[in-house]
C-alpha angles and dihedrals in degrees: 000000000000125000116207132186124212093332108140096072092041090051092055092050093051098044105036099094088153137000129252114258130213101225132087117286089223128214116339128196119265118279131197126320120267115278136162121264126250093215135074124259129036108006122261109224130168119223120278100206097191115125093258095039120167123162113255118242118253115261097198144300130281126217123217122252135169101255142037122268118263094246112010117191130191125351139299133208120232131174131236122191120222135156127277113206123233144120124298110303093023105058119087149080118357130179122230128183130241126192112215136173109277112272139152088228093078095142091057090045091052091051091048089053091048094051090049089064131215118330123240095266092053095046092049095048123108109265092029130228120227142164132233093203110110117249114259095033109148132198107239099174145347131192133168123208130163093345095312121112112205109203122191115201133182121260092262088075093072097042127108132344133088133260095293093050093050093048090046097052092048090050093049092055094044094050093045094052097040092058084089118080092226093059117074100159142007133232115202127220129176117202090344098309124108112248119228099168139010100227115269095326097111099256117117120180117200097173140319115348132206140195095280089064090065105052087125091070094055128092115241088258110037118190110197095172128070097034122221107288094007128133111265100203124218110278089026134189123228112193139164137096137288144191105203138138111291088351093274130122139148135257117208126185123196129190125228093279094050095257113149112246101169136016113169139152120250130191131208123211091248137015149158096067102355135070119245130182127242135192115183130177117214130190125199142170124236126158094220141006113282146145115275139168128257111204128184121186146156126230115236113253087223102054108348094252116151117270136163086034115181122173139165143161122285130175113247126202135183115268116277 
């Protein structure tokens, strides 16, 4: 596992390029067409912005392999994990979706998408999305065996940055590869050699690492589904994990004009010093498909004011 020293506050300082707001994100440009997810759980679908848009139902899950299929057809959705800016408690890992040509090598495709970095829309959003992976990092190899993904990256991956940057880039890779059910942990190599430490930057690797080793790169309320800019569905599922006072927080949904559609309490399986999971179904009413805003937040124990606010765009559709 990794051992980190004094990183949460450093991470916020490095990643918080701007703070999360409380208003509607407004109308965003169209994204990819609706496609089924390759991961388990609530489906990942990108917005279908046609007038009668309705997210397509998932047709099944794909499992990662090392090579492309013999005759791929259509497209597949994979996830890449970057960083969403914000104040302390709100900044951290965020999933985004990428549509790729259909292939059985989805793990490799996901890593390729991760190394390519955020697209222009994501980088220009408020709050903005960024990456801690150094520019020029290349994927040299990827294999999966008995639940462990061994990823070989070029020497750029271990160059530059402080403790927060190193922790962040490791977390991004781990989250991206463990989106697949067959990957439970990740073993890092650089230029073909197994990595045990990243210089003097406070990250020591003593074997394969998993998501639980990177809680420090998560916001206090981490929404894993839906992804940033994904279609929510109606009803829609909001799932992830949280570490908040008494394990309770709120989920708010706004339409494209900023009108509140939903404001309901949610509860994680653990809180006040530990991370618990949550999986909440929300229902809402909109007259037509449109961009809206998903907001999760925690009321201050002192006066109930919003804190740990994280929000981003989701595609809303009339109920089925």
